[in-house]
C-alpha positions in Angstrom: 29.1 -9.6 18.5 27.3 -11.5 15.7 24.9 -9.7 13.7 21.3 -11.0 14.1 19.6 -11.0 11.0 21.1 -13.2 7.8 21.9 -11.1 5.7 21.2 -12.6 1.9 24.0 -12.8 -1.0 21.9 -11.3 -3.1 21.6 -8.0 -1.2 25.5 -8.5 -0.8 26.9 -8.5 -4.6 23.8 -5.5 -5.0 25.9 -3.3 -1.5 29.1 -3.7 -2.1 30.8 -1.7 0.6 30.8 1.9 0.2 27.3 1.9 -1.6 25.8 5.0 -1.2 22.2 4.3 0.2 19.4 7.1 0.9 17.0 5.5 3.6 13.7 6.5 4.4 13.4 6.0 7.6 10.0 6.4 9.8 11.4 6.2 13.4 9.4 2.8 13.3 11.2 -0.7 14.2 11.1 -1.7 10.6 13.1 1.4 9.0 16.1 1.3 12.0 16.8 -2.4 11.5 16.9 -1.7 7.9 19.6 1.1 8.8 21.0 -1.4 11.3 21.4 -4.1 7.9 22.4 -1.3 5.9 25.3 0.0 7.7 26.2 -4.0 8.7 27.0 -4.0 5.0 29.0 -1.2 5.4 27.4 1.2 2.8 27.4 4.8 3.6 24.0 5.4 4.3 21.9 9.0 4.3 18.6 9.3 6.0 15.5 10.8 5.5 11.7 11.8 7.1 9.0 12.5 4.3 7.2 15.2 6.3 3.6 14.3 4.4 1.3 16.7 6.3 1.3 18.8 9.1 -2.2 19.2 11.6 -0.7 21.2 13.7 -1.0 20.7 17.3 -3.7 18.3 16.9 -2.8 16.0 19.2 -4.6 12.8 18.0 -1.3 12.2 15.9 1.2 10.3 17.6 4.3 8.8 17.2 1.8 5.9 15.3 1.9 8.5 12.8 4.9 7.9 10.6 5.7 11.6 10.0 4.9 13.1 14.1 6.9 15.5 15.2 7.5 12.5 18.2 8.3 10.2 14.7 11.0 12.9 13.1 12.6 12.8 16.5 13.0 9.2 16.6 14.2 9.0 13.3 16.8 11.1 14.3 17.7 9.5 17.2 18.0 6.0 15.4 19.4 7.4 12.5 22.7 9.4 15.0 22.9 6.0 16.7 24.5 4.7 13.4 26.2 7.9 12.6 23.9 8.7 9.5 23.0 12.3 8.4 19.7 12.7 8.5 17.1 15.9 7.3 13.9 16.1 7.4 12.2 16.8 3.3 8.8 18.6 3.4 6.9 17.2 0.9 3.2 18.5 2.0 2.5 20.5 -0.7 3.1 17.1 -3.1 1.4 14.7 -1.3 -1.7 16.9 -0.3 -2.5 17.1 -3.8 -1.7 13.8 -4.9 -2.4 11.7 -1.1 -4.9 13.1 0.3 -7.2 15.8 -1.6 -8.2 12.5 -4.4 -8.4 10.6 -1.4 -11.7 12.8 -0.5 -13.0 12.7 -4.2 -12.8 9.2 -4.3 -15.1 8.5 -0.9 -17.4 11.6 -2.7 -17.3 9.3 -5.1 -18.7 6.8 -3.8 -15.3 4.4 -3.8 -12.8 2.9 -1.8 -8.9 4.3 -1.8 -6.1 3.1 -1.4 -3.6 6.8 -0.3 -0.8 4.7 0.4 -0.6 3.1 -3.5 -0.7 6.6 -4.7 2.0 7.4 -2.1 4.3 5.2 -2.9 3.9 5.6 -6.4 4.0 8.8 -6.6 5.5 10.8 -3.4 7.5 9.0 -1.6 9.8 6.4 -4.3 10.1 9.1 -7.5 10.7 11.6 -4.4 13.2 9.3 -2.6 14.9 8.4 -6.1 15.3 12.2 -7.2 16.8 13.1 -3.7 18.7 10.0 -4.2 20.4 11.5 -7.4 20.8 14.9 -5.3 22.8 13.5 -2.6 24.8 11.3 -4.8 23.3 7.9 -3.6 22.9 4.9 -5.7 20.5 3.1 -4.6 17.5 4.3 -1.9 16.3 1.8 0.5 13.3 1.4 2.7 12.0 -1.0 5.4 9.2 -2.8 3.5 8.3 -6.0 3.8 8.8 -6.7 -0.7 12.0 -7.7 -2.9 13.8 -6.5 -5.5 14.9 -9.7 -7.7 17.6 -9.1 -10.1 18.7 -12.9 -11.0 21.4 -11.2 -13.8 18.0 -10.3 -15.5 15.7 -6.9 -15.0 14.8 -5.4 -11.4 10.9 -6.9 -10.6 9.3 -6.2 -7.6 8.5 -9.9 -5.4 6.6 -10.4 -2.4 7.9 -10.7 0.8 8.6 -14.3 2.4 7.1 -13.4 5.6 3.4 -14.2 3.7 1.4 -12.0 7.1 3.5 -9.3 6.3 4.3 -9.0 2.4 3.8 -5.3 1.4 4.6 -5.5 -2.3 0.5 -4.9 -3.3 1.4 -1.2 -1.4 4.3 -1.1 -4.2 2.6 -2.9 -7.4 2.5 1.3 -8.6 6.4 3.0 -8.8 6.8 2.5 -12.2 9.4 -0.6 -13.4 12.5 1.9 -14.3 12.8 2.6 -10.8 13.4 -0.7 -9.3 16.7 -1.1 -10.6 17.4 1.4 -7.8 15.3 0.2 -5.1 16.7 -2.4 -2.1 14.3 -3.5 1.0 16.6 -5.4 3.3 13.7 -6.8 5.1 12.3 -8.7 2.5 13.8 -12.1 3.7 12.7 -11.7 6.9 9.7 -12.0 9.1 8.6 -9.4 11.0 9.5 -11.8 14.6 12.9 -11.5 13.2 13.5 -8.0 13.2 11.5 -7.4 16.4 14.1 -9.8 17.7 17.6 -8.6 15.7 16.3 -5.2 17.0 16.1 -6.4 20.9 19.1 -8.0 20.5 20.9 -4.4 19.2 19.5 -2.8 21.9 17.4 -0.6 19.9 14.6 1.6 21.8 12.4 1.3 19.2 12.6 -2.5 19.2 8.6 -3.2 20.7 7.2 0.3 19.4 4.4 -0.3 17.8 3.4 -0.1 14.4 2.1 3.0 12.5 -1.1 2.5 12.0 -2.2 2.2 8.2 -3.2 6.1 6.7 -1.1 8.6 8.3 -3.3 11.7 7.8 -6.4 9.2 9.2 -6.0 10.0 13.5 -7.9 7.1 15.5 -9.1 6.0 12.1 -11.5 8.3 11.9 -12.2 10.5 8.1 -15.1 11.9 9.5 -12.7 15.7 9.6 -12.0 15.7 6.1 -15.2 16.2 4.6 -17.0 18.8 5.7 -20.8 19.0 3.7 -20.4 18.9 -0.5 -20.9 15.4 -1.9 -21.3 12.0 0.0 -21.6 13.5 3.6 -25.3 14.1 3.2 -28.0 11.1 4.9 -29.7 9.7 2.0 -31.7 5.9 1.6 -30.6 2.3 2.2 -32.1 0.3 -0.4 -32.2 -3.9 -1.2 -30.8 -5.0 -4.0 -34.5 -5.6 -5.3 -34.9 -1.4 -4.7 -37.1 -1.4 -1.4 -36.1 0.9 0.9 -34.6 -0.5 4.2 -33.7 2.2 6.1 -31.5 5.7 6.4 -27.9 6.3 5.8 -25.2 9.4 7.6 -23.4 9.6 4.1 -21.5 7.0 2.0 -18.3 8.7 2.9 -19.0 6.5 6.2 -19.4 3.0 3.7 -17.3 0.9 2.2 -18.3 -2.1 -0.1 -18.5 -5.4 2.0 -19.1 -3.5 4.9 -21.7 -5.4 7.3 -21.3 -3.4 11.1 -22.7 0.3 11.4 -25.8 -0.6 8.6 -28.5 0.7 11.0 -31.0 -1.5 9.5 -32.5 -5.6 11.1 -33.3 -8.4 8.5 -33.5 -12.2 9.2 -30.1 -12.0 7.5 -26.4 -10.7 7.7 -26.8 -7.6 5.1 -23.6 -6.2 3.5 -23.3 -3.3 1.4 -23.2 -4.0 -1.9 -22.5 -0.8 -4.0 -22.8 3.1 -3.4 -24.6 5.1 -6.2 -22.6 8.3 -5.5 -25.5 9.4 -8.6 -28.6 8.9 -6.3 -26.4 9.4 -3.0 -28.2 5.5 -2.6 -26.2 2.8 -0.2 -27.0 -0.5 -1.6 -27.2 -3.7 0.5 -27.6 -7.7 0.3 -26.3 -10.5 1.2 -23.3 -11.7 0.6 -23.8 -13.2 -2.1 -24.2 -10.6 -4.2 -20.6 -10.0 -3.6 -19.6 -12.1 -5.8 -18.0 -10.9 -9.0 -15.5 -13.0 -11.5 -15.4 -10.2 -14.0 -13.2 -7.0 -12.8 -12.1 -4.2 -14.3 -9.8 -1.1 -13.8 -8.1 1.8 -15.1 -4.8 3.8 -14.5 -2.3 0.6 -15.6 0.9 0.5 -14.1 3.0 -2.4 -15.1 5.5 -3.3 -12.8 7.3 -5.6 -15.3 9.2 -4.5 -18.0 8.1 -5.7 -21.2 4.6 -6.9 -19.6 2.7 -8.1 -22.5 -0.8 -7.1 -23.3 -2.6 -10.0 -22.4 -2.7 -13.9 -21.0 -3.8 -16.0 -19.0 -0.5 -17.0 -17.0 3.1 -16.0 -17.4 5.7 -18.1 -18.0 3.7 -21.3 -17.3 2.9 -19.6 -14.1 -0.2 -19.3 -12.2 -1.7 -15.6 -12.5 -3.3 -13.8 -9.6 -5.5 -11.4 -9.3 -5.1 -9.7 -5.4 -8.1 -6.8 -4.5 -6.9 -5.1 -1.6 -4.0 -5.9 1.0 -4.9 -8.6 3.0 -6.0 -10.4 0.2 -4.6 -14.0 -0.4 -5.4 -13.9 -4.3 -7.0 -15.6 -6.5 -7.1 -17.8 -10.0 -7.5 -15.4 -13.2 -8.5 -17.2 -16.3 -7.6 -14.6 -18.6 -6.4 -10.9 -18.4 -6.1 -8.0 -21.2 -4.8 -4.1 -21.3 -6.1 -2.3 -23.9 -4.2 1.4 -23.0 -4.4 2.1 -19.5 -7.7 -0.1 -18.2 -6.9 -3.6 -17.1 -9.9 -6.6 -17.9 -9.7 -9.1 -15.8 -12.1 -12.5 -15.9 -11.1 -14.8 -12.6 -11.4 -18.9 -12.4 -13.3 -18.5 -9.4 -15.5 -15.3 -7.8 -13.9 -13.1 -5.2 -16.3 -11.4 -2.4 -16.2 -8.1 -1.7 -14.4 -6.3 -4.5 -14.2 -2.7 -3.8 -14.2 0.1 -6.6 -11.0 2.3 -5.4 -8.7 -0.4 -4.0 -6.2 -1.2 -6.2 -6.7 -4.7 -9.0 -3.1 -6.0 -8.6 -1.6 -9.0 -10.6 1.0 -11.7 -10.3 2.4 -14.5 -11.3 3.8 -16.8 -9.0 5.7 -14.1 -6.4 6.5 -11.2 -9.4 4.2 -8.4 -9.3 3.5 -7.9 -12.8 0.7 -4.4 -12.6 -1.7 -3.2 -11.0 -4.6 -0.7 -11.3 -7.6 0.7 -9.5 -10.7 -1.3 -9.4 -13.6 0.9 -10.7 -16.1 -2.6 -12.1 -16.6 -5.7 -10.5 -20.2 -8.2 -11.9 -20.2 -11.9 -13.3 -19.5 -13.1 -15.9 -22.8 -13.6 -18.5 -23.4 -17.4 -18.9 
């Protein structure tokens, strides 16, 4: 039968028949179809599933988690179906120290972390490349919806063509030196096309639900990670003028921009504006109080080789900034770097920039780089 997805010429040029590729496979539909694409290209594929953590017999971790026992077994079966070897790599110590512990520390400090950014940048992709070197593979691959483009120049991270599924935001902390080794077989396809291809190929995971965003937080309940200590005790809820309105149940349960679950009554909707960890105070206000057009980040990582230290645009292309995964992006007036610090002035304010999230710069569909958002405010007029 004809292969049910159009495989672009750029991918065919990079992956000639016989090319060794190490695929990170989760047991879900995306990595399954990525495997099918690589085998259709004639690649010599090896598969690995990372075991990020282990919570023993906790039955809250179902196959919606990317490294549950069910997911690992599903990955093994899929690899066998395509005649590819499969093994499990235990990265739990690195994952705990580089992802889970900073996640907890950030919430205790009144910030809202995005653990997927740190996992991809410090554990998953560096780990995949090291394993690929050990196994003699030229490339690593995953089922992410993003693209790595070369066009005869340096490899660069670009958005996936499915805007609703684009995952480039989650990948911006991967160093530019790794992009020549990475391929994303699904980057030019939509999720609907991938599921349709899985059905056409008779894959049992064609209609499997997507894994949850945070793999180590079951049922979106992170409270079990916090056993007392900073951020867990109740404290005052105040408005932007300092008037006490009620009591909160611990800052770790809130994030900037949150509206539901505040437990205070007011004449207008109230949102979390700021979490003051030093005084254990939750500051709330009207939505207008969430607007910011000056953003600052630390831990900047350049995703593009040779990125300049400042500018409003790159090669005449409008630069935009994203402050969260689902953010469409805001036009940048100017930006500059000082060491690992990134300062961004926006042309128009954004609402709800939450410290701890990623602040990522784009030039068109190319990711320039980003860092951890640490401050958001307004320009003086």
